[in-house]
mmCIF file of the N, C-alpha and C atoms, coordinates in Angstrom:
data_MODEL
# 
_entry.id   MODEL 
# 
loop_
_atom_site.group_PDB 
_atom_site.id 
_atom_site.type_symbol 
_atom_site.label_atom_id 
_atom_site.label_alt_id 
_atom_site.label_comp_id 
_atom_site.label_asym_id 
_atom_site.label_entity_id 
_atom_site.label_seq_id 
_atom_site.pdbx_PDB_ins_code 
_atom_site.Cartn_x 
_atom_site.Cartn_y 
_atom_site.Cartn_z 
_atom_site.occupancy 
_atom_site.B_iso_or_equiv 
_atom_site.pdbx_formal_charge 
_atom_site.auth_seq_id 
_atom_site.auth_comp_id 
_atom_site.auth_asym_id 
_atom_site.auth_atom_id 
_atom_site.pdbx_PDB_model_num 
ATOM 1   N N  . ALA A 1 1  ? -14.713 29.512 15.374  1.00 0.00 ? 1  ALA A N  1 
ATOM 2   C CA . ALA A 1 1  ? -15.840 28.662 15.708  1.00 0.00 ? 1  ALA A CA 1 
ATOM 3   C C  . ALA A 1 1  ? -16.625 28.282 14.446  1.00 0.00 ? 1  ALA A C  1 
ATOM 4   N N  . ALA A 1 2  ? -16.796 29.245 13.556  1.00 0.00 ? 2  ALA A N  1 
ATOM 5   C CA . ALA A 1 2  ? -17.543 28.959 12.324  1.00 0.00 ? 2  ALA A CA 1 
ATOM 6   C C  . ALA A 1 2  ? -16.790 27.958 11.455  1.00 0.00 ? 2  ALA A C  1 
ATOM 7   N N  . ARG A 1 3  ? -15.478 28.100 11.380  1.00 0.00 ? 3  ARG A N  1 
ATOM 8   C CA . ARG A 1 3  ? -14.694 27.158 10.577  1.00 0.00 ? 3  ARG A CA 1 
ATOM 9   C C  . ARG A 1 3  ? -14.774 25.764 11.169  1.00 0.00 ? 3  ARG A C  1 
ATOM 10  N N  . GLY A 1 4  ? -14.795 25.675 12.495  1.00 0.00 ? 4  GLY A N  1 
ATOM 11  C CA . GLY A 1 4  ? -14.902 24.371 13.147  1.00 0.00 ? 4  GLY A CA 1 
ATOM 12  C C  . GLY A 1 4  ? -16.226 23.695 12.838  1.00 0.00 ? 4  GLY A C  1 
ATOM 13  N N  . ALA A 1 5  ? -17.307 24.488 12.840  1.00 0.00 ? 5  ALA A N  1 
ATOM 14  C CA . ALA A 1 5  ? -18.627 23.930 12.510  1.00 0.00 ? 5  ALA A CA 1 
ATOM 15  C C  . ALA A 1 5  ? -18.655 23.474 11.056  1.00 0.00 ? 5  ALA A C  1 
ATOM 16  N N  . GLY A 1 6  ? -18.013 24.226 10.189  1.00 0.00 ? 6  GLY A N  1 
ATOM 17  C CA . GLY A 1 6  ? -17.937 23.839 8.780   1.00 0.00 ? 6  GLY A CA 1 
ATOM 18  C C  . GLY A 1 6  ? -17.170 22.543 8.605   1.00 0.00 ? 6  GLY A C  1 
ATOM 19  N N  . MET A 1 7  ? -16.125 22.358 9.407   1.00 0.00 ? 7  MET A N  1 
ATOM 20  C CA . MET A 1 7  ? -15.346 21.126 9.334   1.00 0.00 ? 7  MET A CA 1 
ATOM 21  C C  . MET A 1 7  ? -16.191 19.926 9.773   1.00 0.00 ? 7  MET A C  1 
ATOM 22  N N  . LEU A 1 8  ? -17.031 20.128 10.786  1.00 0.00 ? 8  LEU A N  1 
ATOM 23  C CA . LEU A 1 8  ? -17.900 19.033 11.233  1.00 0.00 ? 8  LEU A CA 1 
ATOM 24  C C  . LEU A 1 8  ? -18.903 18.650 10.148  1.00 0.00 ? 8  LEU A C  1 
ATOM 25  N N  . ARG A 1 9  ? -19.469 19.646 9.482   1.00 0.00 ? 9  ARG A N  1 
ATOM 26  C CA . ARG A 1 9  ? -20.411 19.362 8.390   1.00 0.00 ? 9  ARG A CA 1 
ATOM 27  C C  . ARG A 1 9  ? -19.713 18.631 7.252   1.00 0.00 ? 9  ARG A C  1 
ATOM 28  N N  . GLU A 1 10 ? -18.502 19.081 6.932   1.00 0.00 ? 10 GLU A N  1 
ATOM 29  C CA . GLU A 1 10 ? -17.738 18.440 5.862   1.00 0.00 ? 10 GLU A CA 1 
ATOM 30  C C  . GLU A 1 10 ? -17.399 16.995 6.232   1.00 0.00 ? 10 GLU A C  1 
ATOM 31  N N  . ARG A 1 11 ? -17.001 16.767 7.488   1.00 0.00 ? 11 ARG A N  1 
ATOM 32  C CA . ARG A 1 11 ? -16.695 15.418 7.951   1.00 0.00 ? 11 ARG A CA 1 
ATOM 33  C C  . ARG A 1 11 ? -17.917 14.516 7.832   1.00 0.00 ? 11 ARG A C  1 
ATOM 34  N N  . ASP A 1 12 ? -19.067 15.035 8.255   1.00 0.00 ? 12 ASP A N  1 
ATOM 35  C CA . ASP A 1 12 ? -20.294 14.245 8.183   1.00 0.00 ? 12 ASP A CA 1 
ATOM 36  C C  . ASP A 1 12 ? -20.642 13.888 6.732   1.00 0.00 ? 12 ASP A C  1 
ATOM 37  N N  . ALA A 1 13 ? -20.442 14.831 5.826   1.00 0.00 ? 13 ALA A N  1 
ATOM 38  C CA . ALA A 1 13 ? -20.719 14.575 4.411   1.00 0.00 ? 13 ALA A CA 1 
ATOM 39  C C  . ALA A 1 13 ? -19.770 13.505 3.859   1.00 0.00 ? 13 ALA A C  1 
ATOM 40  N N  . LEU A 1 14 ? -18.496 13.572 4.246   1.00 0.00 ? 14 LEU A N  1 
ATOM 41  C CA . LEU A 1 14 ? -17.525 12.573 3.794   1.00 0.00 ? 14 LEU A CA 1 
ATOM 42  C C  . LEU A 1 14 ? -17.871 11.191 4.338   1.00 0.00 ? 14 LEU A C  1 
ATOM 43  N N  . LEU A 1 15 ? -18.263 11.132 5.608   1.00 0.00 ? 15 LEU A N  1 
ATOM 44  C CA . LEU A 1 15 ? -18.643 9.844  6.191   1.00 0.00 ? 15 LEU A CA 1 
ATOM 45  C C  . LEU A 1 15 ? -19.880 9.269  5.505   1.00 0.00 ? 15 LEU A C  1 
ATOM 46  N N  . SER A 1 16 ? -20.797 10.136 5.144   1.00 0.00 ? 16 SER A N  1 
ATOM 47  C CA . SER A 1 16 ? -21.995 9.687  4.434   1.00 0.00 ? 16 SER A CA 1 
ATOM 48  C C  . SER A 1 16 ? -21.632 9.111  3.066   1.00 0.00 ? 16 SER A C  1 
ATOM 49  N N  . ARG A 1 17 ? -20.740 9.816  2.355   1.00 0.00 ? 17 ARG A N  1 
ATOM 50  C CA . ARG A 1 17 ? -20.297 9.321  1.045   1.00 0.00 ? 17 ARG A CA 1 
ATOM 51  C C  . ARG A 1 17 ? -19.585 7.983  1.191   1.00 0.00 ? 17 ARG A C  1 
ATOM 52  N N  . LEU A 1 18 ? -18.766 7.849  2.218   1.00 0.00 ? 18 LEU A N  1 
ATOM 53  C CA . LEU A 1 18 ? -18.048 6.603  2.457   1.00 0.00 ? 18 LEU A CA 1 
ATOM 54  C C  . LEU A 1 18 ? -19.016 5.472  2.759   1.00 0.00 ? 18 LEU A C  1 
ATOM 55  N N  . GLY A 1 19 ? -20.024 5.767  3.575   1.00 0.00 ? 19 GLY A N  1 
ATOM 56  C CA . GLY A 1 19 ? -21.022 4.764  3.903   1.00 0.00 ? 19 GLY A CA 1 
ATOM 57  C C  . GLY A 1 19 ? -21.792 4.290  2.692   1.00 0.00 ? 19 GLY A C  1 
ATOM 58  N N  . ALA A 1 20 ? -22.087 5.197  1.758   1.00 0.00 ? 20 ALA A N  1 
ATOM 59  C CA . ALA A 1 20 ? -22.816 4.838  0.550   1.00 0.00 ? 20 ALA A CA 1 
ATOM 60  C C  . ALA A 1 20 ? -21.931 4.077  -0.436  1.00 0.00 ? 20 ALA A C  1 
ATOM 61  N N  . LEU A 1 21 ? -20.658 4.417  -0.477  1.00 0.00 ? 21 LEU A N  1 
ATOM 62  C CA . LEU A 1 21 ? -19.750 3.809  -1.444  1.00 0.00 ? 21 LEU A CA 1 
ATOM 63  C C  . LEU A 1 21 ? -19.263 2.431  -0.990  1.00 0.00 ? 21 LEU A C  1 
ATOM 64  N N  . GLY A 1 22 ? -19.157 2.218  0.325   1.00 0.00 ? 22 GLY A N  1 
ATOM 65  C CA . GLY A 1 22 ? -18.639 0.955  0.864   1.00 0.00 ? 22 GLY A CA 1 
ATOM 66  C C  . GLY A 1 22 ? -19.319 -0.281 0.316   1.00 0.00 ? 22 GLY A C  1 
ATOM 67  N N  . PRO A 1 23 ? -20.644 -0.372 0.409   1.00 0.00 ? 23 PRO A N  1 
ATOM 68  C CA . PRO A 1 23 ? -21.314 -1.578 -0.097  1.00 0.00 ? 23 PRO A CA 1 
ATOM 69  C C  . PRO A 1 23 ? -21.111 -1.801 -1.598  1.00 0.00 ? 23 PRO A C  1 
ATOM 70  N N  . GLN A 1 24 ? -21.028 -0.708 -2.364  1.00 0.00 ? 24 GLN A N  1 
ATOM 71  C CA . GLN A 1 24 ? -20.799 -0.845 -3.814  1.00 0.00 ? 24 GLN A CA 1 
ATOM 72  C C  . GLN A 1 24 ? -19.461 -1.521 -4.074  1.00 0.00 ? 24 GLN A C  1 
ATOM 73  N N  . VAL A 1 25 ? -18.439 -1.092 -3.358  1.00 0.00 ? 25 VAL A N  1 
ATOM 74  C CA . VAL A 1 25 ? -17.094 -1.628 -3.566  1.00 0.00 ? 25 VAL A CA 1 
ATOM 75  C C  . VAL A 1 25 ? -17.030 -3.082 -3.127  1.00 0.00 ? 25 VAL A C  1 
ATOM 76  N N  . LEU A 1 26 ? -17.749 -3.423 -2.057  1.00 0.00 ? 26 LEU A N  1 
ATOM 77  C CA . LEU A 1 26 ? -17.717 -4.800 -1.570  1.00 0.00 ? 26 LEU A CA 1 
ATOM 78  C C  . LEU A 1 26 ? -18.489 -5.753 -2.485  1.00 0.00 ? 26 LEU A C  1 
ATOM 79  N N  . GLN A 1 27 ? -19.515 -5.258 -3.161  1.00 0.00 ? 27 GLN A N  1 
ATOM 80  C CA . GLN A 1 27 ? -20.348 -6.119 -3.991  1.00 0.00 ? 27 GLN A CA 1 
ATOM 81  C C  . GLN A 1 27 ? -19.752 -6.371 -5.366  1.00 0.00 ? 27 GLN A C  1 
ATOM 82  N N  . GLU A 1 28 ? -19.052 -5.419 -5.886  1.00 0.00 ? 28 GLU A N  1 
ATOM 83  C CA . GLU A 1 28 ? -18.491 -5.579 -7.233  1.00 0.00 ? 28 GLU A CA 1 
ATOM 84  C C  . GLU A 1 28 ? -17.121 -4.908 -7.289  1.00 0.00 ? 28 GLU A C  1 
ATOM 85  N N  . PRO A 1 29 ? -16.294 -5.304 -8.200  1.00 0.00 ? 29 PRO A N  1 
ATOM 86  C CA . PRO A 1 29 ? -14.979 -4.667 -8.317  1.00 0.00 ? 29 PRO A CA 1 
ATOM 87  C C  . PRO A 1 29 ? -15.123 -3.168 -8.568  1.00 0.00 ? 29 PRO A C  1 
ATOM 88  N N  . ALA A 1 30 ? -14.241 -2.407 -7.956  1.00 0.00 ? 30 ALA A N  1 
ATOM 89  C CA . ALA A 1 30 ? -14.282 -0.950 -8.105  1.00 0.00 ? 30 ALA A CA 1 
ATOM 90  C C  . ALA A 1 30 ? -13.697 -0.562 -9.471  1.00 0.00 ? 30 ALA A C  1 
ATOM 91  N N  . ILE A 1 31 ? -14.516 -0.690 -10.499 1.00 0.00 ? 31 ILE A N  1 
ATOM 92  C CA . ILE A 1 31 ? -14.070 -0.337 -11.841 1.00 0.00 ? 31 ILE A CA 1 
ATOM 93  C C  . ILE A 1 31 ? -14.954 0.773  -12.369 1.00 0.00 ? 31 ILE A C  1 
ATOM 94  N N  . GLY A 1 32 ? -14.452 1.446  -13.373 1.00 0.00 ? 32 GLY A N  1 
ATOM 95  C CA . GLY A 1 32 ? -15.240 2.475  -14.034 1.00 0.00 ? 32 GLY A CA 1 
ATOM 96  C C  . GLY A 1 32 ? -15.640 3.594  -13.099 1.00 0.00 ? 32 GLY A C  1 
ATOM 97  N N  . GLU A 1 33 ? -16.925 3.882  -13.068 1.00 0.00 ? 33 GLU A N  1 
ATOM 98  C CA . GLU A 1 33 ? -17.435 5.007  -12.291 1.00 0.00 ? 33 GLU A CA 1 
ATOM 99  C C  . GLU A 1 33 ? -17.180 4.818  -10.798 1.00 0.00 ? 33 GLU A C  1 
ATOM 100 N N  . GLY A 1 34 ? -17.308 3.612  -10.302 1.00 0.00 ? 34 GLY A N  1 
ATOM 101 C CA . GLY A 1 34 ? -17.055 3.339  -8.885  1.00 0.00 ? 34 GLY A CA 1 
ATOM 102 C C  . GLY A 1 34 ? -15.627 3.652  -8.494  1.00 0.00 ? 34 GLY A C  1 
ATOM 103 N N  . ARG A 1 35 ? -14.687 3.285  -9.351  1.00 0.00 ? 35 ARG A N  1 
ATOM 104 C CA . ARG A 1 35 ? -13.278 3.568  -9.072  1.00 0.00 ? 35 ARG A CA 1 
ATOM 105 C C  . ARG A 1 35 ? -13.023 5.073  -9.071  1.00 0.00 ? 35 ARG A C  1 
ATOM 106 N N  . ALA A 1 36 ? -13.593 5.780  -10.021 1.00 0.00 ? 36 ALA A N  1 
ATOM 107 C CA . ALA A 1 36 ? -13.411 7.227  -10.092 1.00 0.00 ? 36 ALA A CA 1 
ATOM 108 C C  . ALA A 1 36 ? -14.010 7.904  -8.856  1.00 0.00 ? 36 ALA A C  1 
ATOM 109 N N  . GLU A 1 37 ? -15.176 7.435  -8.430  1.00 0.00 ? 37 GLU A N  1 
ATOM 110 C CA . GLU A 1 37 ? -15.813 8.006  -7.245  1.00 0.00 ? 37 GLU A CA 1 
ATOM 111 C C  . GLU A 1 37 ? -14.980 7.724  -5.991  1.00 0.00 ? 37 GLU A C  1 
ATOM 112 N N  . LEU A 1 38 ? -14.413 6.545  -5.915  1.00 0.00 ? 38 LEU A N  1 
ATOM 113 C CA . LEU A 1 38 ? -13.572 6.186  -4.778  1.00 0.00 ? 38 LEU A CA 1 
ATOM 114 C C  . LEU A 1 38 ? -12.310 7.043  -4.741  1.00 0.00 ? 38 LEU A C  1 
ATOM 115 N N  . ARG A 1 39 ? -11.694 7.246  -5.882  1.00 0.00 ? 39 ARG A N  1 
ATOM 116 C CA . ARG A 1 39 ? -10.498 8.101  -5.949  1.00 0.00 ? 39 ARG A CA 1 
ATOM 117 C C  . ARG A 1 39 ? -10.837 9.526  -5.529  1.00 0.00 ? 39 ARG A C  1 
ATOM 118 N N  . ARG A 1 40 ? -11.979 10.037 -6.008  1.00 0.00 ? 40 ARG A N  1 
ATOM 119 C CA . ARG A 1 40 ? -12.388 11.398 -5.654  1.00 0.00 ? 40 ARG A CA 1 
ATOM 120 C C  . ARG A 1 40 ? -12.621 11.512 -4.146  1.00 0.00 ? 40 ARG A C  1 
ATOM 121 N N  . LEU A 1 41 ? -13.203 10.479 -3.553  1.00 0.00 ? 41 LEU A N  1 
ATOM 122 C CA . LEU A 1 41 ? -13.442 10.481 -2.118  1.00 0.00 ? 41 LEU A CA 1 
ATOM 123 C C  . LEU A 1 41 ? -12.120 10.518 -1.354  1.00 0.00 ? 41 LEU A C  1 
ATOM 124 N N  . VAL A 1 42 ? -11.144 9.755  -1.803  1.00 0.00 ? 42 VAL A N  1 
ATOM 125 C CA . VAL A 1 42 ? -9.832  9.745  -1.141  1.00 0.00 ? 42 VAL A CA 1 
ATOM 126 C C  . VAL A 1 42 ? -9.201  11.134 -1.218  1.00 0.00 ? 42 VAL A C  1 
ATOM 127 N N  . VAL A 1 43 ? -9.273  11.781 -2.352  1.00 0.00 ? 43 VAL A N  1 
ATOM 128 C CA . VAL A 1 43 ? -8.731  13.135 -2.497  1.00 0.00 ? 43 VAL A CA 1 
ATOM 129 C C  . VAL A 1 43 ? -9.472  14.103 -1.572  1.00 0.00 ? 43 VAL A C  1 
ATOM 130 N N  . ASP A 1 44 ? -10.789 13.996 -1.517  1.00 0.00 ? 44 ASP A N  1 
ATOM 131 C CA . ASP A 1 44 ? -11.568 14.879 -0.648  1.00 0.00 ? 44 ASP A CA 1 
ATOM 132 C C  . ASP A 1 44 ? -11.240 14.657 0.824   1.00 0.00 ? 44 ASP A C  1 
ATOM 133 N N  . VAL A 1 45 ? -11.003 13.408 1.224   1.00 0.00 ? 45 VAL A N  1 
ATOM 134 C CA . VAL A 1 45 ? -10.617 13.116 2.608   1.00 0.00 ? 45 VAL A CA 1 
ATOM 135 C C  . VAL A 1 45 ? -9.246  13.720 2.900   1.00 0.00 ? 45 VAL A C  1 
ATOM 136 N N  . GLU A 1 46 ? -8.309  13.605 1.966   1.00 0.00 ? 46 GLU A N  1 
ATOM 137 C CA . GLU A 1 46 ? -6.986  14.208 2.152   1.00 0.00 ? 46 GLU A CA 1 
ATOM 138 C C  . GLU A 1 46 ? -7.098  15.716 2.316   1.00 0.00 ? 46 GLU A C  1 
ATOM 139 N N  . HIS A 1 47 ? -7.928  16.372 1.507   1.00 0.00 ? 47 HIS A N  1 
ATOM 140 C CA . HIS A 1 47 ? -8.121  17.820 1.618   1.00 0.00 ? 47 HIS A CA 1 
ATOM 141 C C  . HIS A 1 47 ? -8.753  18.176 2.962   1.00 0.00 ? 47 HIS A C  1 
ATOM 142 N N  . HIS A 1 48 ? -9.722  17.373 3.391   1.00 0.00 ? 48 HIS A N  1 
ATOM 143 C CA . HIS A 1 48 ? -10.369 17.616 4.679   1.00 0.00 ? 48 HIS A CA 1 
ATOM 144 C C  . HIS A 1 48 ? -9.348  17.536 5.815   1.00 0.00 ? 48 HIS A C  1 
ATOM 145 N N  . LEU A 1 49 ? -8.500  16.512 5.787   1.00 0.00 ? 49 LEU A N  1 
ATOM 146 C CA . LEU A 1 49 ? -7.493  16.360 6.827   1.00 0.00 ? 49 LEU A CA 1 
ATOM 147 C C  . LEU A 1 49 ? -6.504  17.522 6.821   1.00 0.00 ? 49 LEU A C  1 
ATOM 148 N N  . GLN A 1 50 ? -6.139  18.006 5.637   1.00 0.00 ? 50 GLN A N  1 
ATOM 149 C CA . GLN A 1 50 ? -5.219  19.145 5.570   1.00 0.00 ? 50 GLN A CA 1 
ATOM 150 C C  . GLN A 1 50 ? -5.878  20.398 6.139   1.00 0.00 ? 50 GLN A C  1 
ATOM 151 N N  . ARG A 1 51 ? -7.160  20.622 5.817   1.00 0.00 ? 51 ARG A N  1 
ATOM 152 C CA . ARG A 1 51 ? -7.852  21.786 6.372   1.00 0.00 ? 51 ARG A CA 1 
ATOM 153 C C  . ARG A 1 51 ? -7.966  21.678 7.891   1.00 0.00 ? 51 ARG A C  1 
ATOM 154 N N  . ARG A 1 52 ? -8.165  20.456 8.391   1.00 0.00 ? 52 ARG A N  1 
ATOM 155 C CA . ARG A 1 52 ? -8.242  20.254 9.838   1.00 0.00 ? 52 ARG A CA 1 
ATOM 156 C C  . ARG A 1 52 ? -6.894  20.557 10.494  1.00 0.00 ? 52 ARG A C  1 
ATOM 157 N N  . ARG A 1 53 ? -5.804  20.122 9.866   1.00 0.00 ? 53 ARG A N  1 
ATOM 158 C CA . ARG A 1 53 ? -4.479  20.446 10.401  1.00 0.00 ? 53 ARG A CA 1 
ATOM 159 C C  . ARG A 1 53 ? -4.236  21.947 10.369  1.00 0.00 ? 53 ARG A C  1 
ATOM 160 N N  . ASP A 1 54 ? -4.662  22.599 9.294   1.00 0.00 ? 54 ASP A N  1 
ATOM 161 C CA . ASP A 1 54 ? -4.514  24.048 9.195   1.00 0.00 ? 54 ASP A CA 1 
ATOM 162 C C  . ASP A 1 54 ? -5.289  24.766 10.295  1.00 0.00 ? 54 ASP A C  1 
ATOM 163 N N  . LEU A 1 55 ? -6.490  24.273 10.595  1.00 0.00 ? 55 LEU A N  1 
ATOM 164 C CA . LEU A 1 55 ? -7.318  24.862 11.631  1.00 0.00 ? 55 LEU A CA 1 
ATOM 165 C C  . LEU A 1 55 ? -6.643  24.719 12.996  1.00 0.00 ? 55 LEU A C  1 
ATOM 166 N N  . VAL A 1 56 ? -6.060  23.571 13.263  1.00 0.00 ? 56 VAL A N  1 
ATOM 167 C CA . VAL A 1 56 ? -5.345  23.365 14.521  1.00 0.00 ? 56 VAL A CA 1 
ATOM 168 C C  . VAL A 1 56 ? -4.140  24.285 14.588  1.00 0.00 ? 56 VAL A C  1 
ATOM 169 N N  . TRP A 1 57 ? -3.412  24.413 13.482  1.00 0.00 ? 57 TRP A N  1 
ATOM 170 C CA . TRP A 1 57 ? -2.236  25.266 13.459  1.00 0.00 ? 57 TRP A CA 1 
ATOM 171 C C  . TRP A 1 57 ? -2.633  26.731 13.692  1.00 0.00 ? 57 TRP A C  1 
ATOM 172 N N  . ASP A 1 58 ? -3.741  27.166 13.126  1.00 0.00 ? 58 ASP A N  1 
ATOM 173 C CA . ASP A 1 58 ? -4.220  28.527 13.362  1.00 0.00 ? 58 ASP A CA 1 
ATOM 174 C C  . ASP A 1 58 ? -4.473  28.763 14.842  1.00 0.00 ? 58 ASP A C  1 
ATOM 175 N N  . ASP A 1 59 ? -5.052  27.772 15.528  1.00 0.00 ? 59 ASP A N  1 
ATOM 176 C CA . ASP A 1 59 ? -5.287  27.894 16.970  1.00 0.00 ? 59 ASP A CA 1 
ATOM 177 C C  . ASP A 1 59 ? -3.972  28.021 17.727  1.00 0.00 ? 59 ASP A C  1 
ATOM 178 N N  . VAL A 1 60 ? -2.970  27.253 17.330  1.00 0.00 ? 60 VAL A N  1 
ATOM 179 C CA . VAL A 1 60 ? -1.666  27.316 17.990  1.00 0.00 ? 60 VAL A CA 1 
ATOM 180 C C  . VAL A 1 60 ? -1.048  28.685 17.766  1.00 0.00 ? 60 VAL A C  1 
ATOM 181 N N  . GLU A 1 61 ? -1.138  29.212 16.564  1.00 0.00 ? 61 GLU A N  1 
ATOM 182 C CA . GLU A 1 61 ? -0.581  30.530 16.275  1.00 0.00 ? 61 GLU A CA 1 
ATOM 183 C C  . GLU A 1 61 ? -1.238  31.606 17.131  1.00 0.00 ? 61 GLU A C  1 
ATOM 184 N N  . LEU A 1 62 ? -2.558  31.511 17.305  1.00 0.00 ? 62 LEU A N  1 
ATOM 185 C CA . LEU A 1 62 ? -3.258  32.486 18.128  1.00 0.00 ? 62 LEU A CA 1 
ATOM 186 C C  . LEU A 1 62 ? -2.779  32.417 19.568  1.00 0.00 ? 62 LEU A C  1 
ATOM 187 N N  . GLU A 1 63 ? -2.571  31.208 20.100  1.00 0.00 ? 63 GLU A N  1 
ATOM 188 C CA . GLU A 1 63 ? -2.103  31.047 21.470  1.00 0.00 ? 63 GLU A CA 1 
ATOM 189 C C  . GLU A 1 63 ? -0.693  31.596 21.645  1.00 0.00 ? 63 GLU A C  1 
ATOM 190 N N  . LEU A 1 64 ? 0.138   31.440 20.621  1.00 0.00 ? 64 LEU A N  1 
ATOM 191 C CA . LEU A 1 64 ? 1.521   31.896 20.712  1.00 0.00 ? 64 LEU A CA 1 
ATOM 192 C C  . LEU A 1 64 ? 1.707   33.333 20.261  1.00 0.00 ? 64 LEU A C  1 
ATOM 193 N N  . GLY A 1 65 ? 0.627   33.958 19.774  1.00 0.00 ? 65 GLY A N  1 
ATOM 194 C CA . GLY A 1 65 ? 0.748   35.333 19.280  1.00 0.00 ? 65 GLY A CA 1 
ATOM 195 C C  . GLY A 1 65 ? 1.451   35.377 17.946  1.00 0.00 ? 65 GLY A C  1 
ATOM 196 N N  . GLY A 1 66 ? 0.962   34.586 17.000  1.00 0.00 ? 66 GLY A N  1 
ATOM 197 C CA . GLY A 1 66 ? 1.573   34.481 15.675  1.00 0.00 ? 66 GLY A CA 1 
ATOM 198 C C  . GLY A 1 66 ? 1.617   35.793 14.926  1.00 0.00 ? 66 GLY A C  1 
ATOM 199 N N  . SER A 1 67 ? 1.989   35.738 13.694  1.00 0.00 ? 67 SER A N  1 
ATOM 200 C CA . SER A 1 67 ? 2.176   36.935 12.876  1.00 0.00 ? 67 SER A CA 1 
ATOM 201 C C  . SER A 1 67 ? 0.894   37.756 12.794  1.00 0.00 ? 67 SER A C  1 
ATOM 202 N N  . GLU A 1 68 ? 1.077   39.052 12.833  1.00 0.00 ? 68 GLU A N  1 
ATOM 203 C CA . GLU A 1 68 ? -0.066  39.964 12.771  1.00 0.00 ? 68 GLU A CA 1 
ATOM 204 C C  . GLU A 1 68 ? 0.111   40.979 11.688  1.00 0.00 ? 68 GLU A C  1 
# 
């Protein structure tokens, strides 16, 4: 349950970063610092999705009586 709440907080933070970065990218070409920030956001989203998949897999293992 605690990990799930942490995932929600992380998701909200990522969405906030995306919301702040979106207008910057639309107004000017994503060069320099904007491009680096955008790349970092993409990496962070990929990590978030992997942690979410891991969390789901942990739930499946518990239901099936995974390794102990």
